[in-house]
N, C-alpha and C positions, 0 to 999 in steps of 0.2 A: 617810834624808835628813839631810844635814849642814846645820846652822844655826848661824850666829854671832849672838849676842845682845849688843848694846852697852848700856851703862848708861843711855843716853838713850832706850831703848825700841826702837831700830831693830833689826830682825831681817833677816838676809841668808841666804837659802837658797843654799848653794854647790854643791849637787848639779846634775848635768846638764852639758851642753856649755858651753864658754866663751861668754860674752855680755857686752854692754856694760850697765853699771848706773850711773845718776846718782843720787847721794844729796845731801843738803844740804851736805855738806862736800867734795864733789868727784866725780870720775869714777873708775870701777873697771871692771876686767874680772873677772867672777865665773864660777865653774863648775869642774868637776873637783875639788871640795872645796877651792878656793882663792878668795881675795879679794885682788886685786892693785890697789893704788892707781895711778892714771895722772895725769900732769900735763896732758895735752891729748887732744883727739879724735884727733890724728895718732898718738899713742902707743897709744891704744885700737885704732885700725885696724891698726897695725903688729903688735901682739900677737895680734889675732884672725887677721889674714892669715898671720902666722907659724905659728900653731897649725894653721890649715887646710892650709897648705903642708906641714907636717910630719906630718899625719895620714895613716896608711897607707890608710885607707878613702877618702881623697880621690883617690887615684891620682896625686898630685903629688909623692910622695916622691922619685921618680927625678929629676924636674925640679929639686927642691931641691938634690940632690947635684951636679948639673951647675952650678947657679948658684953653689954654694959653691966649686967649682973655678975659676969665672970671677972670683969676688970673694974674694980671700984673707982679707979682714977680716970676711966674713960669719960664719965660724966663731967668731971672737973676740967679735963682737957677740952671737952666740947664747949663748956662755958667760957673757958679762956679764949678759944677760937672765936666764939660769938662776940665776946667783948672786944677782941682785936679787930674784927670786921666792923663793929659799930664805931670804934675809934677812927678807923680809916675812912669810913663813910662820912663821919662828922668833919674830918680834915678836908675831904674832897668838897663837901658842901661849903665849908668856910672859905676854901680857895676859890670856888666858883662864885660865891657871894662877894668876895673881895674884888674879883675881876669885873663884876657887873656894875 
């Protein structure tokens, strides 16, 4: 089980599927060993729906490919989200490393 512990005593278990998490400092999407800060409920829903649409087990992967062809900016937004997630992951890694 992957757990992130903050200096204020908050522990977040990041294992399991992506899900919404509300902490005293804001909203997050947590799961798949990630903790992703979100600015709004809409962003949380977008991330969760995007994850479900891209999940091979959901049977919606083919529909996602069709939607990407219909919306040429969808791929660019997906790349931007992936880069943002990577940046957050590196920030968390750096913070944990600094605490160690």
